[in-house]
PARO-225115 format. One record per atom (N, C-alpha, C): residue number from 0; residue in three letters; x, y, z negated. Coordinates in steps of 0.001 Angstrom, whole numbers, plus 500000, padded with zeros to 6 digits. Layout:
// residues N
+-----+---------+--------+--------+--------+
| num | residuo |     px |     py |     pz |
+-----+---------+--------+--------+--------+
| NUM |     ALA |      X |      Y |      Z |
...
+-----+---------+--------+--------+--------+
END
This chain:
// residues 59
+-----+---------+--------+--------+--------+
| num | residuo |     px |     py |     pz |
+-----+---------+--------+--------+--------+
|   0 |     MET | 971556 | 009753 | 541195 |
|   0 |     MET | 972410 | 009373 | 541749 |
|   0 |     MET | 973417 | 008581 | 541549 |
|   1 |     ASP | 974391 | 009123 | 542093 |
|   1 |     ASP | 976182 | 008598 | 541626 |
|   1 |     ASP | 976562 | 009688 | 541044 |
|   2 |     ASN | 977655 | 009628 | 540608 |
|   2 |     ASN | 978669 | 010546 | 540302 |
|   2 |     ASN | 979646 | 010744 | 541027 |
|   3 |     THR | 979563 | 010582 | 542404 |
|   3 |     THR | 980416 | 011193 | 543381 |
|   3 |     THR | 980532 | 012900 | 543050 |
|   4 |     PRO | 981724 | 013450 | 543188 |
|   4 |     PRO | 981777 | 015183 | 543218 |
|   4 |     PRO | 981121 | 015654 | 544435 |
|   5 |     ARG | 980280 | 016548 | 544705 |
|   5 |     ARG | 978998 | 016817 | 545269 |
|   5 |     ARG | 980302 | 018534 | 546085 |
|   6 |     ILE | 979851 | 018683 | 547525 |
|   6 |     ILE | 979756 | 019869 | 547765 |
|   6 |     ILE | 978779 | 020935 | 547485 |
|   7 |     PHE | 977186 | 020313 | 548053 |
|   7 |     PHE | 976613 | 020693 | 547685 |
|   7 |     PHE | 975295 | 020387 | 546252 |
|   8 |     GLU | 975281 | 021140 | 545960 |
|   8 |     GLU | 974374 | 020076 | 544436 |
|   8 |     GLU | 972888 | 020056 | 544679 |
|   9 |     TYR | 972469 | 018980 | 545967 |
|   9 |     TYR | 971535 | 018913 | 546250 |
|   9 |     TYR | 970508 | 017495 | 545288 |
|  10 |     GLU | 971258 | 016984 | 544318 |
|  10 |     GLU | 970559 | 016561 | 543063 |
|  10 |     GLU | 969239 | 017636 | 541888 |
|  11 |     ALA | 969638 | 018413 | 541732 |
|  11 |     ALA | 969685 | 019410 | 541500 |
|  11 |     ALA | 968376 | 020711 | 542025 |
|  12 |     LEU | 969492 | 020851 | 543341 |
|  12 |     LEU | 967843 | 021297 | 544192 |
|  12 |     LEU | 966376 | 020534 | 544789 |
|  13 |     SER | 967330 | 019032 | 544554 |
|  13 |     SER | 965453 | 018496 | 544594 |
|  13 |     SER | 964715 | 018398 | 543347 |
|  14 |     ASN | 965908 | 018446 | 542103 |
|  14 |     ASN | 964894 | 018877 | 540307 |
|  14 |     ASN | 964313 | 019874 | 540407 |
|  15 |     LYS | 965055 | 020624 | 541416 |
|  15 |     LYS | 964487 | 021763 | 541399 |
|  15 |     LYS | 963272 | 022630 | 542127 |
|  16 |     TYR | 962837 | 021710 | 543090 |
|  16 |     TYR | 961668 | 021836 | 544255 |
|  16 |     TYR | 960541 | 020338 | 544640 |
|  17 |     ASN | 960805 | 020123 | 542810 |
|  17 |     ASN | 959995 | 018414 | 542434 |
|  17 |     ASN | 960030 | 017989 | 543412 |
|  18 |     ILE | 960884 | 017445 | 544244 |
|  18 |     ILE | 960777 | 016689 | 545134 |
|  18 |     ILE | 961098 | 014810 | 544659 |
|  19 |     GLU | 960238 | 014137 | 544956 |
|  19 |     GLU | 960020 | 012538 | 544332 |
|  19 |     GLU | 961804 | 012077 | 544632 |
|  20 |     PRO | 962343 | 011436 | 543693 |
|  20 |     PRO | 963416 | 010562 | 544064 |
|  20 |     PRO | 963203 | 009932 | 545263 |
|  21 |     ASP | 962428 | 009414 | 545524 |
|  21 |     ASP | 961880 | 008508 | 546393 |
|  21 |     ASP | 962330 | 009214 | 547792 |
|  22 |     ILE | 961819 | 009900 | 547537 |
|  22 |     ILE | 961840 | 010802 | 549505 |
|  22 |     ILE | 963363 | 011569 | 549645 |
|  23 |     LEU | 963733 | 012134 | 547996 |
|  23 |     LEU | 965254 | 012259 | 548110 |
|  23 |     LEU | 965726 | 011470 | 549214 |
|  24 |     LYS | 965887 | 009877 | 548793 |
|  24 |     LYS | 966295 | 008950 | 548856 |
|  24 |     LYS | 966576 | 008454 | 550526 |
|  25 |     LYS | 965626 | 009056 | 550471 |
|  25 |     LYS | 964695 | 008749 | 552237 |
|  25 |     LYS | 965771 | 009369 | 553561 |
|  26 |     ILE | 965656 | 011145 | 552593 |
|  26 |     ILE | 966673 | 012074 | 553242 |
|  26 |     ILE | 967896 | 011847 | 553434 |
|  27 |     ILE | 968679 | 011274 | 552002 |
|  27 |     ILE | 969915 | 010799 | 552492 |
|  27 |     ILE | 970203 | 009694 | 553303 |
|  28 |     ASP | 969112 | 008563 | 552688 |
|  28 |     ASP | 969367 | 007228 | 554245 |
|  28 |     ASP | 969507 | 007549 | 555679 |
|  29 |     GLU | 968535 | 008520 | 555921 |
|  29 |     GLU | 968355 | 009263 | 556946 |
|  29 |     GLU | 970041 | 010325 | 557621 |
|  30 |     ALA | 970069 | 011052 | 556994 |
|  30 |     ALA | 971200 | 011968 | 556496 |
|  30 |     ALA | 972498 | 011063 | 557455 |
|  31 |     ARG | 972616 | 010096 | 556225 |
|  31 |     ARG | 973725 | 008856 | 556011 |
|  31 |     ARG | 974187 | 008355 | 557582 |
|  32 |     LYS | 972768 | 007970 | 558328 |
|  32 |     LYS | 972266 | 007096 | 559401 |
|  32 |     LYS | 973319 | 008349 | 560628 |
|  33 |     GLU | 972783 | 009614 | 560247 |
|  33 |     GLU | 973088 | 010687 | 561162 |
|  33 |     GLU | 974433 | 011067 | 561558 |
|  34 |     PHE | 975061 | 010763 | 560264 |
|  34 |     PHE | 976317 | 011429 | 559822 |
|  34 |     PHE | 977474 | 011057 | 559266 |
|  35 |     GLY | 977184 | 009583 | 559078 |
|  35 |     GLY | 977916 | 008206 | 558843 |
|  35 |     GLY | 978822 | 008917 | 557647 |
|  36 |     GLU | 980109 | 008961 | 557565 |
|  36 |     GLU | 981357 | 008843 | 556813 |
|  36 |     GLU | 981152 | 010775 | 556595 |
|  37 |     ASP | 980778 | 011489 | 557319 |
|  37 |     ASP | 981012 | 012781 | 557004 |
|  37 |     ASP | 980458 | 013336 | 555875 |
|  38 |     GLU | 980629 | 012970 | 554627 |
|  38 |     GLU | 979772 | 013614 | 553211 |
|  38 |     GLU | 979319 | 015379 | 553449 |
|  39 |     MET | 980595 | 016116 | 553836 |
|  39 |     MET | 979798 | 017596 | 553418 |
|  39 |     MET | 978661 | 017328 | 554715 |
|  40 |     MET | 978738 | 016511 | 555875 |
|  40 |     MET | 977290 | 016970 | 557120 |
|  40 |     MET | 976362 | 016211 | 556346 |
|  41 |     VAL | 976612 | 015407 | 555664 |
|  41 |     VAL | 974948 | 014437 | 554890 |
|  41 |     VAL | 974233 | 015020 | 553995 |
|  42 |     GLU | 975647 | 015703 | 553018 |
|  42 |     GLU | 975203 | 017172 | 551422 |
|  42 |     GLU | 974303 | 018109 | 552458 |
|  43 |     LEU | 974896 | 018945 | 553619 |
|  43 |     LEU | 974281 | 020082 | 553952 |
|  43 |     LEU | 972903 | 019506 | 554791 |
|  44 |     HIS | 973374 | 018659 | 555641 |
|  44 |     HIS | 971737 | 018422 | 555793 |
|  44 |     HIS | 970624 | 017855 | 554671 |
|  45 |     VAL | 970797 | 017148 | 553850 |
|  45 |     VAL | 970214 | 017068 | 553120 |
|  45 |     VAL | 969530 | 017998 | 552049 |
|  46 |     VAL | 970412 | 018971 | 552092 |
|  46 |     VAL | 969914 | 020542 | 551790 |
|  46 |     VAL | 968784 | 021762 | 552746 |
|  47 |     ARG | 969501 | 021445 | 553433 |
|  47 |     ARG | 968262 | 022257 | 554646 |
|  47 |     ARG | 967309 | 021347 | 554445 |
|  48 |     ALA | 967314 | 019788 | 554780 |
|  48 |     ALA | 965710 | 019381 | 554906 |
|  48 |     ALA | 964926 | 019643 | 553539 |
|  49 |     LEU | 965689 | 019743 | 552078 |
|  49 |     LEU | 964917 | 019649 | 551226 |
|  49 |     LEU | 964271 | 021349 | 551123 |
|  50 |     ARG | 964742 | 022544 | 551290 |
|  50 |     ARG | 964431 | 023797 | 551414 |
|  50 |     ARG | 963485 | 023375 | 552755 |
|  51 |     HIS | 963458 | 023558 | 553777 |
|  51 |     HIS | 962274 | 022965 | 554418 |
|  51 |     HIS | 961155 | 022369 | 553987 |
|  52 |     ILE | 961095 | 021289 | 553380 |
|  52 |     ILE | 959967 | 020527 | 552580 |
|  52 |     ILE | 959978 | 021995 | 551350 |
|  53 |     LYS | 960407 | 022610 | 551158 |
|  53 |     LYS | 960097 | 023650 | 549981 |
|  53 |     LYS | 959141 | 024438 | 550604 |
|  54 |     ARG | 959596 | 025381 | 551656 |
|  54 |     ARG | 958894 | 026194 | 552842 |
|  54 |     ARG | 957810 | 025808 | 553172 |
|  55 |     LEU | 957787 | 024539 | 553341 |
|  55 |     LEU | 956652 | 023890 | 554400 |
|  55 |     LEU | 955422 | 023506 | 552679 |
|  56 |     SER | 955994 | 023753 | 551830 |
|  56 |     SER | 954712 | 023620 | 550665 |
|  56 |     SER | 954303 | 024464 | 549736 |
|  57 |     ALA | 955318 | 025486 | 550424 |
|  57 |     ALA | 954979 | 027097 | 549185 |
|  57 |     ALA | 953968 | 027804 | 550691 |
|  58 |     GLY | 953972 | 027194 | 551962 |
|  58 |     GLY | 953281 | 027521 | 552638 |
|  58 |     GLY | 951717 | 027676 | 553139 |
+-----+---------+--------+--------+--------+
END
């Protein structure tokens, strides 16, 4: 992605969970639509979505 400092390391989490980059981009885009300029909320939403996907794939 880009080199913007992160509060939550969602790229690393995405790699750990083997989430495809296009899926991560869709999640980020949706979070940006919902939370706009609030980067912390965008990142938090992305992390929560990734964890949810991981739980679904493990079940």
